[in-house]
C-alpha angles and dihedrals in degrees: 000000000000111000105232126193090256089061093063123101129212090286090056092245128114113285111252091230091065092051088050092049092051092049092044091052091053088048091052092051093048098047092047094046091101088062091241115125105257133172136191116271094182144330145184135197135204118205106212106172135013116255119223128215118271091031124127120228129203127193121203123186125208123190108230102179142000117199118166108303093344129088133177122211133187116210119197117201114201135183129228091280092053093252114147107243099171141010121207126189119196133186116204134194127203114234126207097244102105128247134340093228117032112251 
């Protein structure tokens, strides 16, 4: 995600809500990657470093555990230099509504 001027808050750093949205989107992709309808059951985020305008952010999800219908993922958000700027942990739950993409 490219950090545009409209993404900056009153401190001229990237608004935390946008960091959260990026991490949450990576979480959604990861927990639905088995093509089983899955939703968030809870999450938390730690903001580690401020993000400046004109930076580029990347979110990478890693599955930590799979237990029955529950999974836990860690999502690392990094800046252009590869510095970790936020860590997000999400817990997902499979729902009984079929697949994400019809098979």
